[in-house]
C-alpha positions as CSV (number, residue, x, y, z in Angstrom):
1,M,-4.3,0.4,-14.4
2,Q,-5.1,-1.2,-11.1
3,F,-6.9,0.1,-8.0
4,S,-7.8,-1.3,-4.6
5,I,-11.3,-0.4,-3.5
6,P,-13.0,-1.8,-0.3
7,V,-16.1,-3.7,-1.2
8,D,-18.1,-1.7,1.3
9,T,-17.1,1.4,-0.5
10,I,-18.4,-0.1,-3.7
11,K,-21.7,-0.9,-2.0
12,A,-21.9,2.7,-0.8
13,L,-21.3,4.0,-4.3
14,L,-24.1,1.7,-5.7
15,L,-26.5,3.4,-3.2
16,A,-25.9,6.7,-5.1
17,A,-25.8,5.2,-8.6
18,G,-28.6,5.1,-11.1
19,K,-30.7,1.9,-11.4
20,K,-32.4,1.2,-14.7
21,D,-32.0,4.9,-15.5
22,H,-32.6,5.9,-19.2
23,R,-29.3,7.8,-18.8
24,Y,-27.5,4.5,-19.1
25,Y,-24.1,6.0,-18.2
26,L,-25.4,6.7,-14.7
27,N,-26.1,3.0,-14.1
28,G,-22.6,2.3,-12.9
29,V,-19.6,3.7,-11.0
30,L,-17.2,6.1,-12.6
31,I,-13.5,5.9,-12.0
32,D,-12.4,9.5,-12.9
33,V,-8.6,9.6,-13.5
34,R,-6.9,13.0,-13.7
35,A,-3.2,13.7,-13.8
36,T,-3.1,14.4,-10.0
37,D,-5.9,12.3,-8.5
38,V,-8.4,9.4,-9.0
39,V,-12.0,9.5,-7.7
40,A,-14.8,6.9,-7.7
41,V,-18.1,8.6,-8.3
42,A,-21.8,7.6,-8.5
43,T,-24.9,9.7,-9.0
44,D,-28.5,9.2,-10.0
45,G,-29.2,12.9,-10.5
46,H,-30.7,13.3,-7.0
47,K,-27.7,12.2,-4.8
48,L,-24.0,12.0,-5.5
49,L,-21.1,10.2,-3.7
50,A,-17.5,10.8,-4.6
51,V,-14.7,8.8,-2.9
52,P,-11.0,9.6,-3.5
53,L,-8.8,6.6,-4.3
54,T,-5.1,6.3,-3.4
55,P,-3.1,5.5,-6.5
56,E,0.6,5.2,-6.7
57,Q,2.4,8.4,-7.7
58,S,5.4,8.9,-9.9
59,D,8.5,10.8,-8.8
60,N,7.1,14.1,-10.1
61,G,3.8,13.7,-8.1
62,S,1.7,12.8,-11.1
63,V,-0.6,9.7,-11.3
64,P,1.0,7.0,-13.5
65,Y,-2.3,6.1,-15.1
66,T,-4.1,6.9,-18.4
67,V,-6.2,10.0,-17.8
68,G,-9.9,9.5,-18.6
69,Q,-13.3,8.4,-17.4
70,Y,-14.0,4.7,-17.0
71,I,-17.6,3.6,-16.1
72,L,-17.9,0.2,-14.3
73,P,-21.2,-1.5,-15.0
74,R,-23.6,-1.9,-12.1
75,D,-24.5,-5.5,-12.6
76,I,-20.9,-6.8,-12.1
77,L,-20.5,-4.6,-9.0
78,E,-23.7,-5.9,-7.4
79,G,-22.5,-9.5,-7.6
80,L,-19.2,-9.0,-5.8
81,K,-18.6,-11.4,-2.9
82,P,-15.8,-10.3,-0.5
83,A,-13.5,-13.0,0.8
84,Y,-14.0,-11.6,4.3
85,K,-15.6,-8.7,6.0
86,G,-13.9,-5.5,5.0
87,A,-12.1,-7.1,2.1
88,P,-10.9,-4.9,-0.8
89,A,-11.6,-5.4,-4.5
90,T,-8.8,-5.3,-6.9
91,V,-10.0,-3.4,-10.0
92,T,-8.0,-3.7,-13.2
93,I,-8.9,-1.4,-16.1
94,D,-7.6,-1.9,-19.6
95,P,-8.1,1.5,-21.3
96,V,-7.3,0.1,-24.8
97,A,-9.6,-2.9,-24.7
98,Q,-12.2,-0.9,-22.6
99,K,-12.4,-3.8,-20.2
100,V,-12.5,-4.1,-16.4
101,S,-11.6,-7.1,-14.2
102,I,-12.5,-7.2,-10.6
103,N,-11.2,-9.7,-8.0
104,T,-12.3,-9.8,-4.4
105,G,-10.7,-13.1,-3.4
106,G,-14.2,-14.4,-3.1
107,S,-15.3,-13.7,-6.7
108,S,-13.8,-12.6,-10.0
109,V,-15.5,-11.1,-13.0
110,T,-14.5,-9.4,-16.3
111,A,-16.8,-7.1,-18.4
112,S,-16.8,-4.3,-20.9
113,L,-16.8,-0.7,-19.6
114,I,-19.9,1.4,-20.2
115,D,-19.5,3.4,-23.3
116,G,-20.7,6.9,-22.4
117,H,-19.8,10.4,-21.3
118,Y,-20.3,11.0,-17.6
119,P,-21.5,14.4,-16.6
120,E,-19.2,17.1,-15.1
121,W,-19.9,16.0,-11.6
122,R,-17.5,18.4,-9.9
123,R,-19.7,21.3,-10.9
124,V,-22.6,19.9,-8.8
125,V,-20.5,20.1,-5.6
126,P,-21.3,23.5,-3.9
127,E,-18.2,25.6,-3.1
128,S,-20.1,27.1,-0.1
129,V,-23.5,26.7,1.6
130,T,-26.0,29.1,3.0
131,H,-27.0,26.9,6.0
132,Q,-30.7,27.8,5.4
133,V,-32.8,24.7,5.8
134,S,-34.0,22.8,2.7
135,Q,-36.5,20.0,2.2
136,F,-35.2,16.6,1.2
137,D,-36.6,13.2,0.2
138,P,-36.4,11.1,3.4
139,D,-35.5,8.0,1.4
140,Y,-32.4,9.8,0.1
141,I,-31.4,10.9,3.5
142,A,-31.7,7.3,4.7
143,A,-29.5,6.2,1.8
144,F,-26.8,8.6,2.9
145,G,-27.0,7.2,6.4
146,K,-26.3,3.7,4.9
147,M,-23.4,5.1,2.8
148,H,-21.9,6.8,5.9
149,T,-22.0,3.5,7.8
150,L,-20.4,1.6,4.9
151,L,-17.6,4.2,4.7
152,G,-16.8,3.6,8.4
153,G,-18.8,6.4,9.9
154,K,-20.7,6.2,13.2
155,H,-23.9,7.8,14.3
156,S,-25.6,9.9,11.5
157,P,-24.0,12.1,8.8
158,A,-24.6,15.9,9.1
159,I,-26.3,17.9,6.4
160,A,-24.8,21.3,5.4
161,H,-28.0,22.9,4.2
162,N,-28.0,25.2,1.2
163,G,-31.5,26.6,1.0
164,D,-32.4,30.0,-0.3
165,G,-36.0,30.3,0.9
166,K,-37.3,29.9,-2.6
167,E,-38.1,26.6,-4.3
168,G,-35.7,24.6,-2.2
169,G,-32.4,26.3,-2.9
170,G,-29.2,24.5,-4.2
171,P,-27.5,21.2,-3.6
172,A,-26.5,20.4,0.0
173,R,-23.3,18.8,1.2
174,I,-23.6,15.6,3.2
175,M,-20.7,15.3,5.7
176,L,-19.6,11.7,5.3
177,A,-16.8,9.6,6.9
178,G,-13.3,10.1,5.8
179,D,-12.6,12.3,2.8
180,A,-15.7,11.3,0.9
181,V,-18.0,13.9,-0.6
182,G,-21.8,13.6,-0.6
183,V,-24.2,15.9,-2.4
184,L,-28.0,15.9,-2.1
185,M,-30.4,17.8,-4.3
186,P,-33.4,19.4,-2.4
187,M,-37.1,18.9,-3.1
188,R,-38.6,21.7,-5.1
189,Y,-41.7,23.6,-3.9
190,T,-43.2,26.9,-4.8
191,C,-44.0,27.8,-1.2
192,A,-43.4,26.4,2.3
193,P,-45.7,23.4,2.9
194,G,-48.4,24.1,5.4
195,V,-49.3,21.8,8.3
196,E,-52.9,20.8,9.0
197,N,-53.7,18.6,11.9
198,P,-56.5,16.0,11.7
199,S,-59.6,16.6,13.8
200,W,-58.8,13.8,16.3
201,L,-55.8,15.9,17.4
202,D,-58.1,18.6,18.9
203,R,-56.6,19.2,22.4
204,S,-59.1,21.8,23.6
205,P,-60.2,21.5,27.3
206,S,-63.8,21.2,26.4
207,Q,-63.2,18.2,24.2
208,S,-61.0,16.5,26.8
209,T,-63.5,17.1,29.6
210,A,-66.3,15.7,27.5
211,A,-64.4,12.6,26.7
212,A,-63.5,12.1,30.4
213,A,-67.1,12.6,31.5
214,A,-68.4,10.0,29.1
């Protein structure tokens, strides 16, 4: 089986993938092949990115590939060198030998696929959202901003909040460029965080007047 994936898309997927996670099967990028579609997926349990690929189709509309899950190891993806800006990577998967070969024109590598069962990632994607505001880790939001840019987006991606007012709510959708799907898990809390200003933010007239008189 052979696919063409832009190197920038692979970089975006790596931003969502696990890194030295004890769940070793998350430390890579999944190529999820079904009878009707092929999707590249990465998640670390906090954020998820799914990008549809465009395979050739047979006359009856089915995908002429071997249905299954194929996990590409992170280390070979991190070392890819594109031949030019925006260059695609040709990914060749051998389902029998459980091997993957990747060629970008600037680099070529072959490795074994990760032997593991990827979680049912589609179940994480919310079918609807509440639009109630949730709390998120700012580093994860920044990561989605980088993914959005790598996928060809401009400005910043929008967040379709999915809070419920209790302990953060459910996973939110991140609206990314193209047909990509982003999912972000909220921060959990038992009550809304309070805000306490430090003493030096006291803006009372008496304090300001005293400071000016001095």
